[in-house]
mmCIF entry with sequence, helices, sheets and N, C-alpha, C, O atoms, coordinates in Angstrom:
data_MODEL
# 
_entry.id   MODEL 
# 
_entity.id                         1 
_entity.type                       polymer 
_entity.pdbx_number_of_molecules   1 
# 
_entity_poly.entity_id                      1 
_entity_poly.type                           'polypeptide(L)' 
_entity_poly.nstd_linkage                   no 
_entity_poly.nstd_monomer                   no 
_entity_poly.pdbx_seq_one_letter_code       MNVLIYLVPMALALGLTGLAAFMWSLRSGQYDDMDGAAVRMLSDDDLAPP 
_entity_poly.pdbx_seq_one_letter_code_can   MNVLIYLVPMALALGLTGLAAFMWSLRSGQYDDMDGAAVRMLSDDDLAPP 
_entity_poly.pdbx_strand_id                 A 
# 
loop_
_entity_poly_seq.entity_id 
_entity_poly_seq.num 
_entity_poly_seq.mon_id 
_entity_poly_seq.hetero 
1 1  MET n 
1 2  ASN n 
1 3  VAL n 
1 4  LEU n 
1 5  ILE n 
1 6  TYR n 
1 7  LEU n 
1 8  VAL n 
1 9  PRO n 
1 10 MET n 
1 11 ALA n 
1 12 LEU n 
1 13 ALA n 
1 14 LEU n 
1 15 GLY n 
1 16 LEU n 
1 17 THR n 
1 18 GLY n 
1 19 LEU n 
1 20 ALA n 
1 21 ALA n 
1 22 PHE n 
1 23 MET n 
1 24 TRP n 
1 25 SER n 
1 26 LEU n 
1 27 ARG n 
1 28 SER n 
1 29 GLY n 
1 30 GLN n 
1 31 TYR n 
1 32 ASP n 
1 33 ASP n 
1 34 MET n 
1 35 ASP n 
1 36 GLY n 
1 37 ALA n 
1 38 ALA n 
1 39 VAL n 
1 40 ARG n 
1 41 MET n 
1 42 LEU n 
1 43 SER n 
1 44 ASP n 
1 45 ASP n 
1 46 ASP n 
1 47 LEU n 
1 48 ALA n 
1 49 PRO n 
1 50 PRO n 
# 
_struct_asym.id          A 
_struct_asym.entity_id   1 
# 
loop_
_struct_conf.conf_type_id 
_struct_conf.id 
_struct_conf.pdbx_PDB_helix_id 
_struct_conf.beg_label_comp_id 
_struct_conf.beg_label_asym_id 
_struct_conf.beg_label_seq_id 
_struct_conf.pdbx_beg_PDB_ins_code 
_struct_conf.end_label_comp_id 
_struct_conf.end_label_asym_id 
_struct_conf.end_label_seq_id 
_struct_conf.pdbx_end_PDB_ins_code 
_struct_conf.beg_auth_comp_id 
_struct_conf.beg_auth_asym_id 
_struct_conf.beg_auth_seq_id 
_struct_conf.end_auth_comp_id 
_struct_conf.end_auth_asym_id 
_struct_conf.end_auth_seq_id 
_struct_conf.pdbx_PDB_helix_class 
_struct_conf.details 
_struct_conf.pdbx_PDB_helix_length 
HELX_P HELX_P1 AA1 VAL A 3  ? ARG A 27 ? VAL A 3  ARG A 27 1 ? 25 
HELX_P HELX_P2 AA2 GLY A 36 ? LEU A 42 ? GLY A 36 LEU A 42 1 ? 7  
# 
_struct_conf_type.id          HELX_P 
_struct_conf_type.criteria    ? 
_struct_conf_type.reference   ? 
# 
loop_
_atom_site.group_PDB 
_atom_site.id 
_atom_site.type_symbol 
_atom_site.label_atom_id 
_atom_site.label_alt_id 
_atom_site.label_comp_id 
_atom_site.label_asym_id 
_atom_site.label_entity_id 
_atom_site.label_seq_id 
_atom_site.pdbx_PDB_ins_code 
_atom_site.Cartn_x 
_atom_site.Cartn_y 
_atom_site.Cartn_z 
_atom_site.occupancy 
_atom_site.B_iso_or_equiv 
_atom_site.pdbx_formal_charge 
_atom_site.auth_seq_id 
_atom_site.auth_comp_id 
_atom_site.auth_asym_id 
_atom_site.auth_atom_id 
_atom_site.pdbx_PDB_model_num 
ATOM 1   N N  . MET A 1 1  ? -6.098 15.977 -107.441 1.00 0.00 ? 1  MET A N  1 
ATOM 2   C CA . MET A 1 1  ? -5.603 17.365 -107.513 1.00 0.00 ? 1  MET A CA 1 
ATOM 3   C C  . MET A 1 1  ? -6.464 18.398 -106.744 1.00 0.00 ? 1  MET A C  1 
ATOM 4   O O  . MET A 1 1  ? -5.984 19.448 -106.315 1.00 0.00 ? 1  MET A O  1 
ATOM 5   N N  . ASN A 1 2  ? -7.752 18.047 -106.595 1.00 0.00 ? 2  ASN A N  1 
ATOM 6   C CA . ASN A 1 2  ? -8.687 18.939 -105.818 1.00 0.00 ? 2  ASN A CA 1 
ATOM 7   C C  . ASN A 1 2  ? -8.288 19.104 -104.429 1.00 0.00 ? 2  ASN A C  1 
ATOM 8   O O  . ASN A 1 2  ? -8.587 20.146 -103.845 1.00 0.00 ? 2  ASN A O  1 
ATOM 9   N N  . VAL A 1 3  ? -7.602 18.125 -103.807 1.00 0.00 ? 3  VAL A N  1 
ATOM 10  C CA . VAL A 1 3  ? -7.086 18.195 -102.450 1.00 0.00 ? 3  VAL A CA 1 
ATOM 11  C C  . VAL A 1 3  ? -6.106 19.298 -102.171 1.00 0.00 ? 3  VAL A C  1 
ATOM 12  O O  . VAL A 1 3  ? -6.021 19.827 -101.063 1.00 0.00 ? 3  VAL A O  1 
ATOM 13  N N  . LEU A 1 4  ? -5.300 19.660 -103.300 1.00 0.00 ? 4  LEU A N  1 
ATOM 14  C CA . LEU A 1 4  ? -4.364 20.700 -103.099 1.00 0.00 ? 4  LEU A CA 1 
ATOM 15  C C  . LEU A 1 4  ? -4.932 22.069 -102.923 1.00 0.00 ? 4  LEU A C  1 
ATOM 16  O O  . LEU A 1 4  ? -4.290 22.959 -102.365 1.00 0.00 ? 4  LEU A O  1 
ATOM 17  N N  . ILE A 1 5  ? -6.146 22.238 -103.403 1.00 0.00 ? 5  ILE A N  1 
ATOM 18  C CA . ILE A 1 5  ? -6.908 23.539 -103.027 1.00 0.00 ? 5  ILE A CA 1 
ATOM 19  C C  . ILE A 1 5  ? -7.031 23.759 -101.504 1.00 0.00 ? 5  ILE A C  1 
ATOM 20  O O  . ILE A 1 5  ? -6.987 24.872 -100.978 1.00 0.00 ? 5  ILE A O  1 
ATOM 21  N N  . TYR A 1 6  ? -7.192 22.569 -100.832 1.00 0.00 ? 6  TYR A N  1 
ATOM 22  C CA . TYR A 1 6  ? -7.315 22.719 -99.320  1.00 0.00 ? 6  TYR A CA 1 
ATOM 23  C C  . TYR A 1 6  ? -6.066 22.646 -98.653  1.00 0.00 ? 6  TYR A C  1 
ATOM 24  O O  . TYR A 1 6  ? -5.863 23.363 -97.673  1.00 0.00 ? 6  TYR A O  1 
ATOM 25  N N  . LEU A 1 7  ? -5.101 21.762 -99.128  1.00 0.00 ? 7  LEU A N  1 
ATOM 26  C CA . LEU A 1 7  ? -3.821 21.555 -98.422  1.00 0.00 ? 7  LEU A CA 1 
ATOM 27  C C  . LEU A 1 7  ? -2.845 22.758 -98.490  1.00 0.00 ? 7  LEU A C  1 
ATOM 28  O O  . LEU A 1 7  ? -2.231 23.089 -97.476  1.00 0.00 ? 7  LEU A O  1 
ATOM 29  N N  . VAL A 1 8  ? -2.694 23.398 -99.627  1.00 0.00 ? 8  VAL A N  1 
ATOM 30  C CA . VAL A 1 8  ? -1.803 24.500 -99.817  1.00 0.00 ? 8  VAL A CA 1 
ATOM 31  C C  . VAL A 1 8  ? -2.183 25.701 -98.787  1.00 0.00 ? 8  VAL A C  1 
ATOM 32  O O  . VAL A 1 8  ? -1.326 26.142 -98.022  1.00 0.00 ? 8  VAL A O  1 
ATOM 33  N N  . PRO A 1 9  ? -3.441 26.182 -98.805  1.00 0.00 ? 9  PRO A N  1 
ATOM 34  C CA . PRO A 1 9  ? -3.737 27.192 -97.859  1.00 0.00 ? 9  PRO A CA 1 
ATOM 35  C C  . PRO A 1 9  ? -3.540 26.769 -96.355  1.00 0.00 ? 9  PRO A C  1 
ATOM 36  O O  . PRO A 1 9  ? -3.050 27.528 -95.519  1.00 0.00 ? 9  PRO A O  1 
ATOM 37  N N  . MET A 1 10 ? -3.944 25.558 -96.102  1.00 0.00 ? 10 MET A N  1 
ATOM 38  C CA . MET A 1 10 ? -3.759 25.034 -94.738  1.00 0.00 ? 10 MET A CA 1 
ATOM 39  C C  . MET A 1 10 ? -2.241 25.075 -94.306  1.00 0.00 ? 10 MET A C  1 
ATOM 40  O O  . MET A 1 10 ? -1.874 25.512 -93.215  1.00 0.00 ? 10 MET A O  1 
ATOM 41  N N  . ALA A 1 11 ? -1.463 24.612 -95.202  1.00 0.00 ? 11 ALA A N  1 
ATOM 42  C CA . ALA A 1 11 ? -0.017 24.618 -94.912  1.00 0.00 ? 11 ALA A CA 1 
ATOM 43  C C  . ALA A 1 11 ? 0.509  26.037 -94.795  1.00 0.00 ? 11 ALA A C  1 
ATOM 44  O O  . ALA A 1 11 ? 1.352  26.285 -93.932  1.00 0.00 ? 11 ALA A O  1 
ATOM 45  N N  . LEU A 1 12 ? 0.082  26.941 -95.576  1.00 0.00 ? 12 LEU A N  1 
ATOM 46  C CA . LEU A 1 12 ? 0.504  28.338 -95.460  1.00 0.00 ? 12 LEU A CA 1 
ATOM 47  C C  . LEU A 1 12 ? 0.016  28.987 -94.194  1.00 0.00 ? 12 LEU A C  1 
ATOM 48  O O  . LEU A 1 12 ? 0.719  29.769 -93.554  1.00 0.00 ? 12 LEU A O  1 
ATOM 49  N N  . ALA A 1 13 ? -1.218 28.642 -93.844  1.00 0.00 ? 13 ALA A N  1 
ATOM 50  C CA . ALA A 1 13 ? -1.719 29.219 -92.566  1.00 0.00 ? 13 ALA A CA 1 
ATOM 51  C C  . ALA A 1 13 ? -1.018 28.620 -91.359  1.00 0.00 ? 13 ALA A C  1 
ATOM 52  O O  . ALA A 1 13 ? -0.813 29.375 -90.409  1.00 0.00 ? 13 ALA A O  1 
ATOM 53  N N  . LEU A 1 14 ? -0.627 27.356 -91.281  1.00 0.00 ? 14 LEU A N  1 
ATOM 54  C CA . LEU A 1 14 ? 0.122  26.775 -90.324  1.00 0.00 ? 14 LEU A CA 1 
ATOM 55  C C  . LEU A 1 14 ? 1.464  27.357 -90.204  1.00 0.00 ? 14 LEU A C  1 
ATOM 56  O O  . LEU A 1 14 ? 1.939  27.557 -89.086  1.00 0.00 ? 14 LEU A O  1 
ATOM 57  N N  . GLY A 1 15 ? 2.157  27.665 -91.359  1.00 0.00 ? 15 GLY A N  1 
ATOM 58  C CA . GLY A 1 15 ? 3.402  28.228 -91.351  1.00 0.00 ? 15 GLY A CA 1 
ATOM 59  C C  . GLY A 1 15 ? 3.430  29.622 -90.872  1.00 0.00 ? 15 GLY A C  1 
ATOM 60  O O  . GLY A 1 15 ? 4.317  30.052 -90.134  1.00 0.00 ? 15 GLY A O  1 
ATOM 61  N N  . LEU A 1 16 ? 2.420  30.329 -91.319  1.00 0.00 ? 16 LEU A N  1 
ATOM 62  C CA . LEU A 1 16 ? 2.307  31.707 -90.792  1.00 0.00 ? 16 LEU A CA 1 
ATOM 63  C C  . LEU A 1 16 ? 2.040  31.782 -89.290  1.00 0.00 ? 16 LEU A C  1 
ATOM 64  O O  . LEU A 1 16 ? 2.555  32.690 -88.637  1.00 0.00 ? 16 LEU A O  1 
ATOM 65  N N  . THR A 1 17 ? 1.267  30.879 -88.722  1.00 0.00 ? 17 THR A N  1 
ATOM 66  C CA . THR A 1 17 ? 0.914  30.764 -87.408  1.00 0.00 ? 17 THR A CA 1 
ATOM 67  C C  . THR A 1 17 ? 2.190  30.433 -86.545  1.00 0.00 ? 17 THR A C  1 
ATOM 68  O O  . THR A 1 17 ? 2.393  31.005 -85.474  1.00 0.00 ? 17 THR A O  1 
ATOM 69  N N  . GLY A 1 18 ? 2.963  29.566 -87.018  1.00 0.00 ? 18 GLY A N  1 
ATOM 70  C CA . GLY A 1 18 ? 4.170  29.248 -86.427  1.00 0.00 ? 18 GLY A CA 1 
ATOM 71  C C  . GLY A 1 18 ? 5.268  30.441 -86.452  1.00 0.00 ? 18 GLY A C  1 
ATOM 72  O O  . GLY A 1 18 ? 6.012  30.653 -85.494  1.00 0.00 ? 18 GLY A O  1 
ATOM 73  N N  . LEU A 1 19 ? 5.286  31.103 -87.504  1.00 0.00 ? 19 LEU A N  1 
ATOM 74  C CA . LEU A 1 19 ? 6.087  32.302 -87.537  1.00 0.00 ? 19 LEU A CA 1 
ATOM 75  C C  . LEU A 1 19 ? 5.551  33.368 -86.600  1.00 0.00 ? 19 LEU A C  1 
ATOM 76  O O  . LEU A 1 19 ? 6.331  34.046 -85.931  1.00 0.00 ? 19 LEU A O  1 
ATOM 77  N N  . ALA A 1 20 ? 4.268  33.528 -86.540  1.00 0.00 ? 20 ALA A N  1 
ATOM 78  C CA . ALA A 1 20 ? 3.746  34.544 -85.610  1.00 0.00 ? 20 ALA A CA 1 
ATOM 79  C C  . ALA A 1 20 ? 4.021  34.205 -84.275  1.00 0.00 ? 20 ALA A C  1 
ATOM 80  O O  . ALA A 1 20 ? 4.376  35.102 -83.510  1.00 0.00 ? 20 ALA A O  1 
ATOM 81  N N  . ALA A 1 21 ? 3.902  32.942 -83.842  1.00 0.00 ? 21 ALA A N  1 
ATOM 82  C CA . ALA A 1 21 ? 4.269  32.499 -82.521  1.00 0.00 ? 21 ALA A CA 1 
ATOM 83  C C  . ALA A 1 21 ? 5.676  32.767 -82.171  1.00 0.00 ? 21 ALA A C  1 
ATOM 84  O O  . ALA A 1 21 ? 5.985  33.229 -81.073  1.00 0.00 ? 21 ALA A O  1 
ATOM 85  N N  . PHE A 1 22 ? 6.610  32.458 -83.175  1.00 0.00 ? 22 PHE A N  1 
ATOM 86  C CA . PHE A 1 22 ? 7.996  32.716 -82.907  1.00 0.00 ? 22 PHE A CA 1 
ATOM 87  C C  . PHE A 1 22 ? 8.317  34.204 -82.699  1.00 0.00 ? 22 PHE A C  1 
ATOM 88  O O  . PHE A 1 22 ? 9.109  34.581 -81.835  1.00 0.00 ? 22 PHE A O  1 
ATOM 89  N N  . MET A 1 23 ? 7.660  35.041 -83.538  1.00 0.00 ? 23 MET A N  1 
ATOM 90  C CA . MET A 1 23 ? 7.900  36.455 -83.369  1.00 0.00 ? 23 MET A CA 1 
ATOM 91  C C  . MET A 1 23 ? 7.335  37.049 -82.119  1.00 0.00 ? 23 MET A C  1 
ATOM 92  O O  . MET A 1 23 ? 7.917  37.980 -81.562  1.00 0.00 ? 23 MET A O  1 
ATOM 93  N N  . TRP A 1 24 ? 6.181  36.523 -81.643  1.00 0.00 ? 24 TRP A N  1 
ATOM 94  C CA . TRP A 1 24 ? 5.620  36.858 -80.376  1.00 0.00 ? 24 TRP A CA 1 
ATOM 95  C C  . TRP A 1 24 ? 6.581  36.446 -79.202  1.00 0.00 ? 24 TRP A C  1 
ATOM 96  O O  . TRP A 1 24 ? 6.709  37.171 -78.216  1.00 0.00 ? 24 TRP A O  1 
ATOM 97  N N  . SER A 1 25 ? 7.214  35.324 -79.335  1.00 0.00 ? 25 SER A N  1 
ATOM 98  C CA . SER A 1 25 ? 8.189  34.802 -78.327  1.00 0.00 ? 25 SER A CA 1 
ATOM 99  C C  . SER A 1 25 ? 9.370  35.684 -78.331  1.00 0.00 ? 25 SER A C  1 
ATOM 100 O O  . SER A 1 25 ? 9.904  35.988 -77.264  1.00 0.00 ? 25 SER A O  1 
ATOM 101 N N  . LEU A 1 26 ? 9.801  36.104 -79.432  1.00 0.00 ? 26 LEU A N  1 
ATOM 102 C CA . LEU A 1 26 ? 11.014 36.988 -79.442  1.00 0.00 ? 26 LEU A CA 1 
ATOM 103 C C  . LEU A 1 26 ? 10.610 38.380 -78.819  1.00 0.00 ? 26 LEU A C  1 
ATOM 104 O O  . LEU A 1 26 ? 11.428 38.929 -78.081  1.00 0.00 ? 26 LEU A O  1 
ATOM 105 N N  . ARG A 1 27 ? 9.536  38.913 -79.043  1.00 0.00 ? 27 ARG A N  1 
ATOM 106 C CA . ARG A 1 27 ? 9.192  40.165 -78.531  1.00 0.00 ? 27 ARG A CA 1 
ATOM 107 C C  . ARG A 1 27 ? 8.788  40.166 -77.094  1.00 0.00 ? 27 ARG A C  1 
ATOM 108 O O  . ARG A 1 27 ? 8.861  41.199 -76.428  1.00 0.00 ? 27 ARG A O  1 
ATOM 109 N N  . SER A 1 28 ? 8.346  38.991 -76.578  1.00 0.00 ? 28 SER A N  1 
ATOM 110 C CA . SER A 1 28 ? 8.006  39.042 -75.137  1.00 0.00 ? 28 SER A CA 1 
ATOM 111 C C  . SER A 1 28 ? 9.216  38.638 -74.235  1.00 0.00 ? 28 SER A C  1 
ATOM 112 O O  . SER A 1 28 ? 9.064  38.552 -73.016  1.00 0.00 ? 28 SER A O  1 
ATOM 113 N N  . GLY A 1 29 ? 10.294 38.415 -74.773  1.00 0.00 ? 29 GLY A N  1 
ATOM 114 C CA . GLY A 1 29 ? 11.547 38.262 -74.060  1.00 0.00 ? 29 GLY A CA 1 
ATOM 115 C C  . GLY A 1 29 ? 11.873 36.872 -73.689  1.00 0.00 ? 29 GLY A C  1 
ATOM 116 O O  . GLY A 1 29 ? 12.640 36.680 -72.744  1.00 0.00 ? 29 GLY A O  1 
ATOM 117 N N  . GLN A 1 30 ? 11.336 35.829 -74.379  1.00 0.00 ? 30 GLN A N  1 
ATOM 118 C CA . GLN A 1 30 ? 11.641 34.455 -74.059  1.00 0.00 ? 30 GLN A CA 1 
ATOM 119 C C  . GLN A 1 30 ? 13.121 34.115 -74.163  1.00 0.00 ? 30 GLN A C  1 
ATOM 120 O O  . GLN A 1 30 ? 13.601 33.246 -73.436  1.00 0.00 ? 30 GLN A O  1 
ATOM 121 N N  . TYR A 1 31 ? 13.838 34.769 -75.032  1.00 0.00 ? 31 TYR A N  1 
ATOM 122 C CA . TYR A 1 31 ? 15.271 34.428 -75.302  1.00 0.00 ? 31 TYR A CA 1 
ATOM 123 C C  . TYR A 1 31 ? 16.237 35.334 -74.805  1.00 0.00 ? 31 TYR A C  1 
ATOM 124 O O  . TYR A 1 31 ? 17.386 35.311 -75.246  1.00 0.00 ? 31 TYR A O  1 
ATOM 125 N N  . ASP A 1 32 ? 15.837 36.223 -73.825  1.00 0.00 ? 32 ASP A N  1 
ATOM 126 C CA . ASP A 1 32 ? 16.683 37.288 -73.332  1.00 0.00 ? 32 ASP A CA 1 
ATOM 127 C C  . ASP A 1 32 ? 17.860 36.727 -72.372  1.00 0.00 ? 32 ASP A C  1 
ATOM 128 O O  . ASP A 1 32 ? 19.006 37.159 -72.492  1.00 0.00 ? 32 ASP A O  1 
ATOM 129 N N  . ASP A 1 33 ? 17.553 35.839 -71.506  1.00 0.00 ? 33 ASP A N  1 
ATOM 130 C CA . ASP A 1 33 ? 18.488 35.355 -70.507  1.00 0.00 ? 33 ASP A CA 1 
ATOM 131 C C  . ASP A 1 33 ? 18.754 33.970 -70.752  1.00 0.00 ? 33 ASP A C  1 
ATOM 132 O O  . ASP A 1 33 ? 18.102 33.097 -70.180  1.00 0.00 ? 33 ASP A O  1 
ATOM 133 N N  . MET A 1 34 ? 19.735 33.693 -71.624  1.00 0.00 ? 34 MET A N  1 
ATOM 134 C CA . MET A 1 34 ? 20.193 32.341 -72.015  1.00 0.00 ? 34 MET A CA 1 
ATOM 135 C C  . MET A 1 34 ? 21.022 31.539 -70.986  1.00 0.00 ? 34 MET A C  1 
ATOM 136 O O  . MET A 1 34 ? 20.990 30.314 -70.866  1.00 0.00 ? 34 MET A O  1 
ATOM 137 N N  . ASP A 1 35 ? 21.789 32.421 -70.242  1.00 0.00 ? 35 ASP A N  1 
ATOM 138 C CA . ASP A 1 35 ? 22.661 31.811 -69.235  1.00 0.00 ? 35 ASP A CA 1 
ATOM 139 C C  . ASP A 1 35 ? 22.054 31.663 -67.848  1.00 0.00 ? 35 ASP A C  1 
ATOM 140 O O  . ASP A 1 35 ? 22.571 30.923 -67.011  1.00 0.00 ? 35 ASP A O  1 
ATOM 141 N N  . GLY A 1 36 ? 21.011 32.335 -67.622  1.00 0.00 ? 36 GLY A N  1 
ATOM 142 C CA . GLY A 1 36 ? 20.289 32.341 -66.236  1.00 0.00 ? 36 GLY A CA 1 
ATOM 143 C C  . GLY A 1 36 ? 19.932 30.980 -65.863  1.00 0.00 ? 36 GLY A C  1 
ATOM 144 O O  . GLY A 1 36 ? 20.181 30.567 -64.731  1.00 0.00 ? 36 GLY A O  1 
ATOM 145 N N  . ALA A 1 37 ? 19.345 30.231 -66.771  1.00 0.00 ? 37 ALA A N  1 
ATOM 146 C CA . ALA A 1 37 ? 18.809 28.851 -66.344  1.00 0.00 ? 37 ALA A CA 1 
ATOM 147 C C  . ALA A 1 37 ? 20.025 27.981 -66.083  1.00 0.00 ? 37 ALA A C  1 
ATOM 148 O O  . ALA A 1 37 ? 19.961 27.214 -65.123  1.00 0.00 ? 37 ALA A O  1 
ATOM 149 N N  . ALA A 1 38 ? 21.093 28.009 -66.802  1.00 0.00 ? 38 ALA A N  1 
ATOM 150 C CA . ALA A 1 38 ? 22.205 27.207 -66.563  1.00 0.00 ? 38 ALA A CA 1 
ATOM 151 C C  . ALA A 1 38 ? 22.915 27.450 -65.150  1.00 0.00 ? 38 ALA A C  1 
ATOM 152 O O  . ALA A 1 38 ? 23.385 26.537 -64.472  1.00 0.00 ? 38 ALA A O  1 
ATOM 153 N N  . VAL A 1 39 ? 22.929 28.762 -64.807  1.00 0.00 ? 39 VAL A N  1 
ATOM 154 C CA . VAL A 1 39 ? 23.403 29.216 -63.490  1.00 0.00 ? 39 VAL A CA 1 
ATOM 155 C C  . VAL A 1 39 ? 22.500 28.740 -62.374  1.00 0.00 ? 39 VAL A C  1 
ATOM 156 O O  . VAL A 1 39 ? 22.977 28.196 -61.378  1.00 0.00 ? 39 VAL A O  1 
ATOM 157 N N  . ARG A 1 40 ? 21.166 28.943 -62.532  1.00 0.00 ? 40 ARG A N  1 
ATOM 158 C CA . ARG A 1 40 ? 20.243 28.521 -61.545  1.00 0.00 ? 40 ARG A CA 1 
ATOM 159 C C  . ARG A 1 40 ? 20.199 27.023 -61.213  1.00 0.00 ? 40 ARG A C  1 
ATOM 160 O O  . ARG A 1 40 ? 19.817 26.624 -60.112  1.00 0.00 ? 40 ARG A O  1 
ATOM 161 N N  . MET A 1 41 ? 20.600 26.207 -62.195  1.00 0.00 ? 41 MET A N  1 
ATOM 162 C CA . MET A 1 41 ? 20.574 24.766 -62.085  1.00 0.00 ? 41 MET A CA 1 
ATOM 163 C C  . MET A 1 41 ? 21.659 24.376 -61.054  1.00 0.00 ? 41 MET A C  1 
ATOM 164 O O  . MET A 1 41 ? 21.533 23.396 -60.320  1.00 0.00 ? 41 MET A O  1 
ATOM 165 N N  . LEU A 1 42 ? 22.735 25.203 -61.041  1.00 0.00 ? 42 LEU A N  1 
ATOM 166 C CA . LEU A 1 42 ? 23.907 24.862 -60.134  1.00 0.00 ? 42 LEU A CA 1 
ATOM 167 C C  . LEU A 1 42 ? 23.707 25.318 -58.692  1.00 0.00 ? 42 LEU A C  1 
ATOM 168 O O  . LEU A 1 42 ? 24.461 24.884 -57.820  1.00 0.00 ? 42 LEU A O  1 
ATOM 169 N N  . SER A 1 43 ? 22.774 26.131 -58.414  1.00 0.00 ? 43 SER A N  1 
ATOM 170 C CA . SER A 1 43 ? 22.575 26.667 -57.058  1.00 0.00 ? 43 SER A CA 1 
ATOM 171 C C  . SER A 1 43 ? 22.047 25.667 -56.130  1.00 0.00 ? 43 SER A C  1 
ATOM 172 O O  . SER A 1 43 ? 21.217 24.849 -56.526  1.00 0.00 ? 43 SER A O  1 
ATOM 173 N N  . ASP A 1 44 ? 22.495 25.676 -54.847  1.00 0.00 ? 44 ASP A N  1 
ATOM 174 C CA . ASP A 1 44 ? 22.009 24.666 -53.910  1.00 0.00 ? 44 ASP A CA 1 
ATOM 175 C C  . ASP A 1 44 ? 21.111 25.325 -52.847  1.00 0.00 ? 44 ASP A C  1 
ATOM 176 O O  . ASP A 1 44 ? 21.232 25.034 -51.657  1.00 0.00 ? 44 ASP A O  1 
ATOM 177 N N  . ASP A 1 45 ? 20.222 26.205 -53.288  1.00 0.00 ? 45 ASP A N  1 
ATOM 178 C CA . ASP A 1 45 ? 19.368 26.929 -52.377  1.00 0.00 ? 45 ASP A CA 1 
ATOM 179 C C  . ASP A 1 45 ? 18.359 25.985 -51.651  1.00 0.00 ? 45 ASP A C  1 
ATOM 180 O O  . ASP A 1 45 ? 17.978 26.224 -50.505  1.00 0.00 ? 45 ASP A O  1 
ATOM 181 N N  . ASP A 1 46 ? 17.965 24.959 -52.332  1.00 0.00 ? 46 ASP A N  1 
ATOM 182 C CA . ASP A 1 46 ? 16.978 24.037 -51.735  1.00 0.00 ? 46 ASP A CA 1 
ATOM 183 C C  . ASP A 1 46 ? 17.469 23.134 -50.687  1.00 0.00 ? 46 ASP A C  1 
ATOM 184 O O  . ASP A 1 46 ? 16.682 22.511 -49.974  1.00 0.00 ? 46 ASP A O  1 
ATOM 185 N N  . LEU A 1 47 ? 18.803 23.038 -50.562  1.00 0.00 ? 47 LEU A N  1 
ATOM 186 C CA . LEU A 1 47 ? 19.353 22.098 -49.564  1.00 0.00 ? 47 LEU A CA 1 
ATOM 187 C C  . LEU A 1 47 ? 19.427 22.835 -48.221  1.00 0.00 ? 47 LEU A C  1 
ATOM 188 O O  . LEU A 1 47 ? 19.892 23.968 -48.101  1.00 0.00 ? 47 LEU A O  1 
ATOM 189 N N  . ALA A 1 48 ? 18.927 22.093 -47.217  1.00 0.00 ? 48 ALA A N  1 
ATOM 190 C CA . ALA A 1 48 ? 19.068 22.685 -45.864  1.00 0.00 ? 48 ALA A CA 1 
ATOM 191 C C  . ALA A 1 48 ? 20.379 22.284 -45.204  1.00 0.00 ? 48 ALA A C  1 
ATOM 192 O O  . ALA A 1 48 ? 20.853 21.156 -45.339  1.00 0.00 ? 48 ALA A O  1 
ATOM 193 N N  . PRO A 1 49 ? 20.946 23.244 -44.488  1.00 0.00 ? 49 PRO A N  1 
ATOM 194 C CA . PRO A 1 49 ? 22.284 22.961 -43.869  1.00 0.00 ? 49 PRO A CA 1 
ATOM 195 C C  . PRO A 1 49 ? 22.089 21.920 -42.781  1.00 0.00 ? 49 PRO A C  1 
ATOM 196 O O  . PRO A 1 49 ? 21.094 21.951 -42.056  1.00 0.00 ? 49 PRO A O  1 
ATOM 197 N N  . PRO A 1 50 ? 23.070 20.967 -42.661  1.00 0.00 ? 50 PRO A N  1 
ATOM 198 C CA . PRO A 1 50 ? 22.979 19.986 -41.619  1.00 0.00 ? 50 PRO A CA 1 
ATOM 199 C C  . PRO A 1 50 ? 23.072 20.481 -40.192  1.00 0.00 ? 50 PRO A C  1 
ATOM 200 O O  . PRO A 1 50 ? 23.000 19.685 -39.256  1.00 0.00 ? 50 PRO A O  1 
# 
């Protein structure tokens, strides 16, 4: 049972770190343009004309 003294705070710290990383990614605009990557995938800009 002594191991719970270490595991519970470590689990809470990891959870809070993950939550902080998620909140940072929301504020930095990681999820702003959800359709842009799908449209860029379809463009043929890298193909040279014959």
